[in-house]
C-alpha positions in Angstrom: 23.7 20.0 -35.4 20.5 18.1 -36.1 18.0 20.3 -34.4 16.9 24.0 -34.9 18.0 26.7 -32.5 16.5 26.7 -29.1 13.5 29.0 -28.3 14.2 32.0 -26.2 12.7 30.5 -23.1 12.4 27.0 -21.8 8.9 25.6 -22.3 8.5 22.2 -20.8 5.2 21.4 -22.5 6.7 22.2 -26.0 9.7 20.2 -25.1 7.5 17.2 -24.2 5.6 17.4 -27.4 8.7 17.6 -29.6 10.6 14.8 -27.8 7.6 12.5 -27.6 7.3 12.7 -31.4 11.0 12.0 -31.7 10.9 9.0 -29.4 7.9 7.6 -31.3 9.4 8.1 -34.7 12.6 6.4 -33.8 11.1 3.6 -31.5 13.4 4.8 -28.7 11.4 3.1 -25.9 11.6 -0.3 -27.6 15.3 0.2 -28.3 15.9 1.0 -24.7 14.1 -2.2 -23.7 16.4 -4.1 -26.0 19.6 -2.3 -24.9 22.2 -4.1 -22.9 20.8 -7.6 -23.7 24.3 -9.0 -22.9 24.7 -6.9 -19.7 24.2 -8.0 -16.1 20.5 -8.5 -15.2 18.7 -6.0 -13.0 15.1 -7.2 -12.3 12.4 -4.9 -11.2 9.0 -6.0 -10.0 6.3 -3.4 -10.5 3.9 -2.9 -7.6 0.6 -2.9 -9.6 -1.4 0.3 -9.2 -5.1 -0.3 -8.4 -6.9 0.8 -11.4 -10.1 2.1 -9.8 -9.3 5.8 -10.0 -7.0 8.4 -11.6 -3.4 8.9 -10.9 -2.7 11.7 -8.4 0.4 13.6 -7.3 1.3 11.0 -4.6 1.2 8.2 -7.2 3.3 10.5 -9.5 6.1 10.9 -7.0 6.3 7.1 -6.5 6.4 6.4 -10.2 9.1 9.0 -10.8 11.3 7.1 -8.3 10.8 3.9 -10.2 11.7 5.5 -13.5 14.8 7.2 -12.2 16.2 3.9 -10.8 15.5 2.0 -14.0 16.9 4.7 -16.3 20.0 4.9 -14.1 20.5 1.2 -14.2 20.0 1.1 -18.0 22.6 3.8 -18.4 25.0 1.8 -16.2 24.9 -1.0 -18.7 22.3 -3.3 -17.0 19.8 -5.4 -18.8 16.7 -4.1 -17.0 13.6 -6.3 -16.6 10.7 -3.8 -16.3 7.3 -5.3 -16.9 4.3 -3.2 -16.0 1.3 -4.5 -14.1 -2.2 -3.6 -13.0 -4.2 -4.5 -9.9 -7.7 -5.0 -11.2 -9.9 -6.7 -8.7 -11.3 -6.5 -5.2 -13.0 -4.0 -3.0 -11.7 -0.8 -4.7 -13.2 -1.7 -8.0 -16.4 -3.1 -6.5 -17.0 0.3 -4.8 -16.5 2.1 -8.0 -19.0 -0.2 -9.8 -21.5 0.3 -7.0 -21.2 4.1 -7.5 -21.8 3.8 -11.3 -24.8 1.5 -10.9 -26.3 3.2 -7.9 -26.0 0.1 -5.8 -26.1 0.3 -2.0 -26.4 -3.3 -0.9 -25.9 -7.0 -1.9 -29.7 -7.2 -2.6 -29.2 -4.6 -5.3 -26.5 -6.7 -6.9 -28.8 -9.7 -6.9 -31.4 -7.7 -8.8 -29.1 -6.7 -11.6 -27.3 -10.0 -11.7 -23.7 -11.0 -11.2 -22.9 -11.1 -14.9 -23.8 -7.4 -15.4 -21.9 -6.5 -12.2 -18.7 -8.3 -13.4 -19.0 -6.9 -16.9 -19.3 -3.4 -15.4 -16.2 -4.1 -13.3 -14.3 -5.0 -16.4 -15.4 -1.7 -18.0 -14.2 0.2 -14.9 -10.8 -1.5 -15.1 -10.5 -0.8 -18.8 -11.3 2.9 -18.4 -8.8 3.5 -15.5 -6.2 1.2 -16.9 -6.2 3.3 -20.1 -5.7 6.5 -18.1 -2.9 5.0 -16.0 -1.0 3.8 -19.0 -1.4 7.2 -20.8 -0.4 9.1 -17.7 2.5 6.8 -16.9 3.9 7.1 -20.4 3.6 10.8 -20.4 5.4 10.9 -17.0 8.2 9.1 -18.7 7.9 5.9 -16.8 9.1 3.4 -19.4 7.7 0.0 -18.5 6.7 -2.9 -20.8 3.0 -2.0 -20.9 2.3 -4.1 -23.9 3.0 -7.2 -21.9 1.8 -5.9 -18.5 0.3 -8.3 -16.2 -3.4 -7.9 -15.1 -4.6 -9.6 -11.9 -8.0 -10.2 -13.5 -6.8 -12.5 -16.2 -7.5 -16.2 -15.8 -3.8 -17.2 -16.3 -2.8 -14.9 -13.5 -5.5 -16.1 -11.1 -4.3 -19.7 -11.8 -1.1 -18.8 -9.9 -3.2 -17.8 -6.8 -5.0 -21.2 -7.1 -1.6 -22.9 -7.4 -0.4 -21.2 -4.2 -3.5 -22.2 -2.2 -3.3 -25.8 -3.5 0.3 -25.9 -2.1 -0.9 -24.3 1.1 -3.6 -26.9 1.5 -1.1 -29.7 1.0 1.2 -28.3 3.7 -1.8 -27.7 6.1 -1.4 -23.9 5.9 -4.9 -23.3 4.3 -7.5 -23.7 7.0 -11.2 -22.9 7.5 -12.1 -21.7 10.9 -14.5 -19.8 13.1 -12.8 -16.7 14.3 -13.4 -13.1 15.1 -12.3 -10.9 12.2 -12.5 -7.2 11.4 -15.5 -6.7 9.1 -16.7 -3.8 7.0 -20.5 -3.3 7.4 -20.7 -1.4 4.1 -18.7 -3.8 2.0 -20.2 -6.7 4.0 -17.0 -8.7 4.1 -14.2 -9.7 6.4 -10.8 -8.0 6.2 -7.3 -9.1 7.1 -4.9 -7.8 9.7 -2.8 -5.9 7.2 -5.9 -4.3 5.6 -7.1 -3.1 9.0 -3.7 -1.6 9.8 -4.0 0.7 6.8 -7.2 2.5 7.8 -7.0 3.9 11.3 -8.6 7.3 11.9 -9.2 9.6 14.9 -12.9 9.4 15.9 -15.1 10.3 18.8 -17.0 7.4 20.5 -19.1 6.9 23.6 -17.0 5.9 26.6 -19.2 4.3 29.3 -18.6 2.8 32.7 -21.2 0.1 33.5 -22.2 -1.7 36.7 -22.3 -5.5 36.4 -24.5 -6.8 39.3 -22.9 -9.7 41.2 -25.3 -12.4 42.3 -23.9 -12.3 45.8 -24.3 -8.5 45.9 -22.3 -5.6 44.8 -21.1 -4.6 41.4 -17.9 -5.0 39.3 -17.4 -1.9 37.1 -16.5 -2.4 33.5 -15.4 0.2 30.9 -16.1 0.1 27.1 -16.0 2.3 24.1 -18.2 -0.1 22.1 -21.6 -0.2 23.9 -23.0 -2.2 21.0 -21.0 -5.2 22.0 -22.8 -5.5 25.4 -25.6 -7.6 24.0 -22.8 -10.1 23.1 -21.3 -10.1 26.6 -20.7 -13.6 28.0 -18.2 -12.9 30.9 -16.1 -10.3 32.7 -12.3 -10.8 32.8 -10.3 -10.1 36.0 -6.5 -10.0 36.4 -5.8 -12.7 38.9 -2.7 -11.2 40.4 -4.1 -7.7 40.7 -5.5 -6.1 43.8 -9.0 -4.8 43.8 -10.7 -2.4 46.1 -14.2 -2.7 47.5 -15.8 0.8 47.6 -18.9 1.9 49.5 -20.7 4.3 47.2 -24.0 5.3 48.8 -25.9 2.1 49.4 -23.8 0.2 46.8 -20.6 -1.8 46.8 -18.4 -1.3 43.8 -15.2 -3.2 42.8 -12.3 -1.5 40.9 -8.6 -2.2 40.6 -6.5 -0.5 43.2 -4.1 0.9 40.6 -6.9 2.6 38.7 -8.9 4.0 41.6 -7.7 7.6 41.2 -8.2 7.8 37.5 -11.6 6.0 37.8 -13.0 8.4 40.4 -11.8 11.4 38.5 -13.2 10.4 35.2 -16.5 9.2 36.6 -16.6 12.1 39.1 -17.2 9.6 41.9 -16.6 11.6 45.1 -18.6 10.2 48.0 -17.0 6.8 48.4 -15.2 4.9 51.0 -12.7 2.0 50.7 -14.2 -0.8 52.8 -12.2 -3.8 51.6 -9.4 -5.2 49.5 -9.4 -8.5 47.6 -7.0 -10.3 45.2 -8.2 -10.8 41.7 -8.0 -14.6 41.9 -10.6 -14.6 44.7 -13.1 -13.0 42.3 -12.7 -15.6 39.6 -15.8 -17.7 39.3 -18.2 -15.3 40.9 -21.5 -15.0 39.0 -23.1 -11.8 37.8 -26.4 -10.9 36.2 -26.2 -9.7 32.6 -27.0 -6.0 32.5 -29.3 -6.4 29.5 -30.8 -9.7 30.6 -34.5 -8.7 30.0 -33.6 -7.1 26.6 -31.6 -10.0 25.2 -33.4 -13.3 26.1 -30.5 -15.4 24.7 -28.7 -14.7 28.0 -31.4 -16.2 30.2 -30.4 -19.8 29.7 -26.9 -19.7 31.3 -24.8 -18.2 34.0 -22.3 -15.4 33.5 -19.2 -15.5 35.6 -15.9 -13.7 36.2 -12.9 -15.3 34.4 -9.2 -14.9 34.8 -7.1 -13.3 32.1 -3.6 -11.8 31.9 -4.9 -9.6 29.0 -6.6 -7.3 31.5 -4.8 -3.9 31.5 -4.1 -1.9 34.6 -3.2 1.2 32.5 -6.8 2.3 31.8 -10.4 1.4 32.6 -11.3 -0.3 35.8 -9.4 -3.6 35.9 -12.4 -5.5 34.8 -13.0 -6.1 31.1 -16.4 -7.1 29.6 -15.9 -10.1 27.3 -17.9 -10.5 24.1 -16.4 -13.6 22.4 -18.2 -12.8 19.2 -16.8 -9.3 18.9 -13.1 -9.3 19.7 -10.1 -11.5 18.9 -8.8 -11.6 22.5 -12.4 -12.0 23.8 -12.7 -15.0 21.4 -9.6 -16.6 22.8 -10.8 -16.1 26.4 -14.2 -17.5 25.3 -12.7 -20.6 23.8 -10.4 -21.1 26.8 -13.3 -20.8 29.3 -15.9 -22.7 27.3 -18.0 -19.5 26.8 -20.8 -19.2 24.2 -19.5 -17.5 21.0 -22.5 -15.3 20.7 -22.5 -12.9 17.7 -26.1 -11.6 17.0 -24.9 -9.2 14.3 -24.9 -9.6 10.5 -22.0 -8.8 8.2 -23.9 -5.5 7.3 -23.7 -4.5 11.0 -27.3 -5.1 11.8 -28.5 -6.9 14.9 -30.3 -10.2 14.3 -33.4 -11.5 16.1 -31.1 -13.1 18.7 -30.4 -9.6 19.9 -33.9 -9.3 21.2 -34.9 -5.7 21.7 -32.1 -4.5 19.4 -33.1 -6.6 16.5 -33.0 -4.7 13.2 -30.9 -1.9 14.5 -27.5 -1.1 13.2 -24.8 -1.4 15.8 -24.3 2.3 15.8 -28.0 3.0 16.2 -28.2 0.4 19.0 -25.4 2.0 21.0 -27.5 4.9 22.1 -30.4 2.7 22.9 -28.2 0.4 25.0 -26.8 3.4 26.9 -30.3 4.6 27.6 -31.4 1.1 28.7 -28.5 0.9 31.1 -29.3 4.3 32.5 -32.9 3.3 33.1 -31.7 0.3 35.1 -29.4 2.4 37.2 -26.4 0.5 35.7 -24.7 3.4 34.0 -22.0 4.9 36.1 -20.8 7.5 33.6 -21.2 8.3 29.9 -18.5 10.4 28.3 -16.9 10.8 24.9 -13.4 9.6 23.9 -11.3 10.6 20.9 -9.2 7.7 19.9 -7.7 5.9 16.9 -10.2 3.4 15.4 -9.9 1.1 12.4 -11.8 2.0 9.2 -12.2 0.2 5.9 -9.1 0.9 3.9 -11.2 1.5 0.8 -14.7 2.7 1.6 -13.9 4.5 4.9 -16.6 2.9 7.0 -15.9 2.1 10.7 -15.0 -1.6 11.1 -16.6 -4.0 13.6 -15.4 -7.3 14.9 -17.6 -10.3 14.2 -17.2 -14.0 14.7 -17.7 -15.8 11.4 -16.3 -18.9 9.5 -13.6 -17.7 7.2 -10.6 -19.1 5.3 -7.1 -18.4 6.5 -3.5 -18.8 5.5 -1.6 -19.9 8.7 1.5 -17.9 9.6 3.0 -19.9 12.4 5.0 -22.3 10.2 6.7 -19.6 8.1 6.8 -16.6 10.5 10.4 -17.3 11.7 11.5 -17.9 8.1 10.0 -14.6 7.1 11.9 -12.8 9.9 15.2 -14.5 8.8 14.6 -13.7 5.1 13.9 -10.1 5.9 17.3 -9.7 7.4 18.9 -10.4 4.0 16.9 -7.6 2.3 18.5 -4.2 1.8 16.0 -1.6 3.0 16.0 2.2 2.4 15.7 3.5 5.0 17.2 0.8 7.1 14.8 1.4 10.0 11.8 0.6 7.8 13.0 -3.0 7.4 14.5 -3.6 10.8 11.9 -1.8 12.9 8.7 -1.0 11.1 8.6 -4.2 8.9 10.5 -6.4 11.3 8.2 -5.6 14.2 5.2 -6.3 12.0 6.6 -9.7 11.1 7.1 -10.6 14.7 3.4 -9.9 15.4 2.0 -11.3 12.2 -1.2 -13.2 12.5 -3.0 -15.7 10.3 -4.2 -14.1 7.1 -7.9 -14.0 6.5 -8.1 -14.4 2.8 -11.9 -15.0 2.2 -14.2 -12.2 1.1 -17.9 -12.2 0.7 -17.7 -10.3 -2.6 -18.0 -10.8 -6.3 -15.2 -9.2 -8.3 -12.1 -11.2 -7.3 -10.2 -14.4 -7.7 -12.6 -17.1 -6.7 -11.6 -19.3 -3.7 -10.7 -22.5 -5.3 -12.3 -24.9 -2.8 -15.2 -27.2 -3.7 -17.1 -28.9 -0.9 -19.4 -32.0 -1.0 -23.0 -31.2 -0.1 -23.4 -34.7 1.3 -20.3 -35.6 3.4 -18.5 -32.2 3.6 -15.3 -33.4 1.9 -13.2 -30.6 0.5 -11.3 -30.5 -2.7 -8.8 -27.6 -3.5 -8.4 -27.1 -7.3 -5.0 -26.0 -8.4 -5.5 -25.0 -12.0 -7.9 -24.6 -14.9 -6.8 -28.0 -16.3 -7.5 -29.7 -13.0 -11.0 -28.1 -12.9 -11.7 -29.2 -16.5 -10.7 -32.7 -15.6 -12.9 -32.8 -12.6 -16.0 -31.5 -14.2 -15.7 -33.8 -17.3 -17.1 -31.1 -19.5 -15.8 -28.9 -22.4 -13.1 -26.4 -21.5 -13.8 -24.0 -18.7 -14.4 -20.6 -20.3 -14.0 -18.1 -17.4 -12.7 -18.5 -13.8 -14.6 -15.4 -12.5 -18.0 -15.5 -10.7 -20.7 -16.3 -11.7 -19.3 -18.7 -14.4 -17.0 -20.6 -12.1 -19.9 -21.4 -9.7 -21.6 -23.3 -12.5 -18.9 -26.0 -12.4 -19.8 -28.9 -10.1 -18.4 -32.4 -10.0 -18.8 -35.7 -8.2 -17.3 -36.3 -4.7 -14.7 -39.1 -4.9 -15.4 -40.0 -1.3 -19.1 -40.5 -1.3 -20.3 -39.7 -4.8 -22.2 -36.6 -3.7 -22.2 -33.2 -5.5 -19.3 -30.9 -5.0 -19.9 -27.1 -5.3 -17.6 -24.2 -4.9 -17.4 -22.5 -1.6 -18.8 -19.0 -2.5 -16.0 -16.8 -1.4 -13.6 -14.7 -3.5 -10.1 -13.9 -2.2 -8.5 -10.9 -0.6 -7.2 -8.7 -3.5 -3.9 -8.4 -1.6 -3.2 -12.0 -2.5 -3.5 -11.1 -6.1 -0.7 -8.6 -6.0 1.1 -10.7 -3.4 1.8 -13.5 -6.0 3.1 -11.0 -8.6 6.6 -12.3 -8.1 5.7 -15.3 -10.1 2.2 -14.7 -11.6 3.4 -11.5 -13.4 5.6 -13.7 -15.7 3.2 -16.7 -15.9 5.8 -18.7 -14.1 3.8 -21.9 -14.2 4.5 -22.0 -17.9 7.8 -20.0 -17.9 9.9 -21.7 -15.3 13.2 -20.7 -16.8 12.3 -17.1 -16.8 11.3 -17.3 -13.2 14.6 -18.9 -12.2 16.3 -16.0 -14.1 14.5 -13.2 -12.4 13.8 -14.5 -8.9 14.5 -13.0 -6.4 13.9 -9.5 -7.9 16.7 -7.0 -7.4 14.4 -4.1 -6.6 10.9 -3.0 -5.6 9.6 0.3 -4.4 6.2 1.5 -3.1 4.8 3.8 -0.4 6.0 3.2 3.1 2.6 2.0 4.3 3.1 -1.1 2.1 5.1 -2.5 4.9 1.6 -3.5 6.1 0.5 -4.2 2.5 2.3 -5.3 -0.6 5.8 -5.8 0.9 4.2 -8.1 3.5 2.0 -10.1 1.1 4.9 -10.6 -1.3 7.1 -11.9 1.5 4.3 -14.1 2.9 3.3 -15.8 -0.3 6.9 -16.2 -1.5 8.0 -17.7 1.7 5.0 -20.0 1.7 5.8 -21.2 -1.8 9.6 -21.0 -2.1 10.9 -20.4 1.4 12.7 -17.3 0.2 12.1 -13.5 0.1 11.1 -12.5 -3.5 13.1 -9.2 -3.4 16.6 -8.2 -2.6 16.1 -4.5 -2.0 13.2 -2.2 -1.1 12.9 1.6 -1.4 10.1 3.1 0.7 8.4 6.2 -0.6 6.9 9.0 1.4 3.5 10.5 0.9 2.6 13.9 -0.6 0.4 16.4 1.3 -1.1 19.6 0.1 0.6 23.0 0.5 -0.7 23.4 4.0 0.3 19.9 5.2 -3.2 18.4 4.9 -3.9 15.0 3.5 -5.3 15.2 0.0 -8.9 13.9 -0.4 -11.8 14.3 -2.8 -14.0 15.5 0.1 -11.5 18.3 0.9 -11.2 19.2 -2.8 -7.5 19.4 -2.5 -6.4 16.5 -4.7 -3.9 17.3 -7.3 -4.4 15.0 -10.3 -1.4 13.9 -12.2 -2.4 14.9 -15.7 -3.5 18.3 -14.5 -0.1 18.8 -12.9 1.7 17.7 -16.1 -0.2 20.3 -18.1 0.3 23.0 -15.5 3.9 22.6 -14.7 5.4 20.3 -17.3 6.6 16.8 -16.5 10.3 17.5 -16.0 10.0 20.3 -13.6 7.5 18.2 -11.7 9.7 15.2 -11.6 12.7 17.1 -10.3 10.7 18.9 -7.7 9.0 15.8 -6.3 12.3 13.9 -5.8 14.5 16.8 -4.7 12.5 18.2 -1.8 13.3 15.5 0.7 14.5 11.9 1.1 12.4 9.4 -0.9 10.8 8.0 2.3 9.9 11.4 3.8 6.5 13.0 3.5 6.5 16.3 1.6 4.1 19.2 1.1 3.3 20.1 -2.5 3.9 23.8 -3.0 3.1 25.1 -6.5 5.5 28.1 -6.3 8.4 25.7 -5.6 7.6 23.7 -8.8 7.8 27.0 -10.8 11.2 27.7 -9.1 12.4 24.3 -10.4 11.3 25.2 -13.9 13.3 28.5 -13.6 16.4 26.4 -12.7 15.9 24.3 -15.9 15.5 27.5 -17.8 19.0 28.4 -16.6 20.3 25.2 -18.2 18.3 26.0 -21.3 20.0 29.4 -21.6 23.5 27.8 -21.1 22.8 25.6 -24.1 21.4 28.4 -26.1 24.6 30.4 -25.5 26.8 27.4 -26.2 25.1 26.4 -29.4 25.0 30.0 -30.8 28.6 30.9 -30.2 30.0 27.5 -31.0 28.2 27.6 -34.3 29.4 31.1 -35.0 33.0 30.1 -34.4 32.6 26.8 -36.3 33.2 24.6 -33.3 32.8 20.9 -34.2 33.0 18.4 -31.4 34.1 15.7 -33.8 37.3 17.5 -34.7 37.7 19.8 -31.7 38.1 17.1 -29.1 39.0 18.0 -25.6 41.9 15.6 -25.6 43.5 17.8 -28.3 43.4 20.9 -26.1 44.5 19.7 -22.7 47.7 21.7 -22.9 45.7 24.9 -23.6 43.2 24.7 -20.8 42.9 27.7 -18.5 42.6 27.3 -14.7 38.9 28.0 -15.0 38.6 25.1 -17.5 40.5 22.7 -15.2 38.4 23.8 -12.3 35.1 23.0 -14.0 36.4 19.7 -15.3 37.3 18.8 -11.7 33.9 19.9 -10.5 32.0 17.8 -13.1 34.1 14.7 -12.4 33.4 15.2 -8.7 29.7 15.6 -9.6 29.7 12.3 -11.4 31.1 10.6 -8.4 28.7 12.2 -6.0 25.6 11.5 -8.1 26.6 7.9 -8.7 27.2 7.3 -5.0 24.0 9.0 -4.1 22.0 6.9 -6.5 23.6 3.7 -5.4 22.5 4.5 -1.9 19.0 5.7 -3.0 19.7 9.2 -1.9 17.9 10.4 -4.9 17.2 13.8 -3.4 20.9 14.4 -2.8 21.8 13.3 -6.4 19.4 15.7 -8.1 20.3 18.6 -5.7 23.9 18.2 -6.6 23.1 18.3 -10.3 20.9 21.4 -10.1 23.4 23.2 -7.8 26.2 22.5 -10.3 24.1 23.9 -13.1 23.1 27.0 -11.3 26.2 27.8 -9.2 29.2 26.2 -11.0 28.2 26.4 -14.6 26.0 29.4 -14.9 27.2 31.8 -12.2 30.9 30.9 -12.3 32.3 29.1 -15.3 30.1 30.5 -18.1 31.2 34.0 -17.3 34.8 33.2 -18.2 33.7 31.4 -21.4 31.6 34.4 -22.4 34.6 36.7 -22.3 36.4 34.4 -24.7 33.3 33.9 -26.9 32.8 37.6 -27.3 36.3 38.1 -28.8 36.5 38.1 -32.6 39.6 36.0 -32.9 39.2 32.2 -33.3 42.0 31.4 -30.9 43.1 27.9 -29.8 42.2 29.0 -26.3 38.7 29.7 -27.3 38.3 26.3 -29.0 39.8 24.7 -25.9 37.1 26.4 -23.8 34.4 25.3 -26.2 35.7 21.8 -26.1 35.7 21.9 -22.3 32.2 23.3 -22.2 30.9 20.7 -24.7 32.4 17.9 -22.5 31.0 19.3 -19.3 27.5 19.9 -20.8 27.5 16.3 -22.2 28.4 14.9 -18.8 25.8 17.1 -17.1 23.0 15.9 -19.5 23.9 12.3 -18.9 23.6 12.8 -15.2 20.3 14.7 -15.7 18.7 12.2 -18.1 17.2 9.9 -15.4 15.6 12.9 -13.7 14.5 15.1 -16.6 14.3 12.7 -19.6 12.6 15.2 -22.0 14.8 18.1 -21.3 18.0 16.0 -21.4 16.9 14.5 -24.7 16.2 17.8 -26.5 19.5 19.3 -25.4 21.3 16.1 -26.3 19.8 16.3 -29.8 21.1 19.9 -30.0 24.7 18.6 -29.4 24.4 15.3 -31.2 26.5 14.4 -34.2 26.0 11.5 -36.6 28.4 9.4 -34.6 26.4 9.7 -31.4 23.5 7.4 -30.3 20.0 8.2 -31.5 18.9 9.1 -28.0 20.6 10.1 -24.7 18.8 7.2 -23.1 20.7 4.8 -25.2 24.1 6.2 -24.0 
């Protein structure tokens, strides 16, 4: 045997240290990467972690799943493609830079300069990238980090430019005035899939407002966003609905018949009488006076009328909907259809402009209370209450989002939507419902992708516009830009340097300058299927790897990376970039609470490694539930897992001690030589281990990773330790070196070797050190090369 006797007790941290030194001295990781070069290809695409913070226990669980699958495939003889990758740009990093520099607004950035901001962003990325690599390597996730892709590199960003150039040529890249979700803190527009990731339960004002009809009476509207009332341009009515005319004191109110009971209960309207009934269509075209007319002079110059819309709900509210075309996607559509003014007197920072009259200079949240008070003073407030509802928040900074009309750049979805739906049907999803229902439904409702961001640290939008005639030119590569500017080689594609490159308009001779947007960071990771391998310069490698056999990330990436990958790949190639997807569940704290810095309950990966040891942690995280299920992290349960590994440790300690005493040598005492001497107990354990191999293999093929590791640990504790080992002990304790004893040793050696091979993808350190204990000079250098 090539290693010293085992310590009395399993110490995962000591095992890690010893094995890490072994792997490093023998270059095992590099040898694993080179293994099976003639075997069938298994291509894995790494979903790049965003390197703006430290790895936590949720990240850890996901990265363990990746490693298990890749180790399993390697041990099955596959030539595994496993390049690492890092998501370096966008809002997450900018927010971290702002914290470091004490920046609170764009004006602060202008003071320090874009160059310093970008250099600080690079420092942030360098810092966290170093941590992520160190933590990932310690976790045992063996990826090609030396050649890992980074989304901040110019050659990577060129692939984004290439995609947008192609989209421009097919008419799928468009500039348009639309209403988009906007983060007032980050001061930028967001996309549909970004918005979908940030809903939180909040309490907001819920108000019922009287809109005075010019002919007399009031239509009653309901809103939970009072700040949008300065932008009101119409009231929508459902044309085929029935509305009741109520006498309330000296006033006449109109509400939908279906909503009367709910309305009167919520608003506590008791003394009323139904005096009439009208069809919605008869109300269309009636004029009303804006409720804040004297406060927002912009509304004095035109009439406000009731318009027809099938979007009006009869499930809640009053049956009348206040329409602010500058503050809602559906409102915008209604506004365009009816020729309404697209009035949006709010800046990207959520502050009212001078056009908002009395509310100028107030944030939308500050203005809400003032608006409610103004309505009350005008006797136009029917009821003010509070509503707890799910409301979109910025996926990175946590601020409440607002809808604003602004000119943005979009990738159109209509041409490729059906193709995406069809391609998704060919993908293997674990679990199946995540693909057919969750992701499939998302695809059916996919909207144009808003890709422009009013930020700094990101891939620059590659559109140049002529100052004179407005002609646009989409640049597809660094070489194309260099040719256009007719200057020495372009040095950097990031802002502010890229903004210095201007060139002559071919149409009118005017000056073309870059449109000052950067791109949604999700487009960076979205093009990883070809940018990660520099496909523009490595076409043969791309043909070899595409589509990738396997990807896996958290289940919320059905609205994120899974979607942006499919979108960009379908746009560029017409095909899905992946063949199979494993969804991962999240990790909550011991009490089922979401982990957050504000709660102080975040478990950081490196802390957990040092507290519990990597292997017990790995097994615990993947054994507790299906990969796609959410789990609670319970420290005592991790320690129980370590105790189970200690049982395996003791089995090997026993085996190595007594086999050495009795001069057992697996090279000469082969199991095949003793088949005729096997006892019933030996035959039973051989049957059990062979059955275990089949179960674990089948479970891993179906991504039932929890079931696979449970079978292994149950076999170790129940079959090996509590049952079979007792019979071997009785033989080992006899003095005579009988053939039956050697047969039992040969059987035990065989079973332990098979067990270690099964355990290796789950507990790579522990499996390695125990393999080294058994290893002879004819064996492979590492269990991970078996």
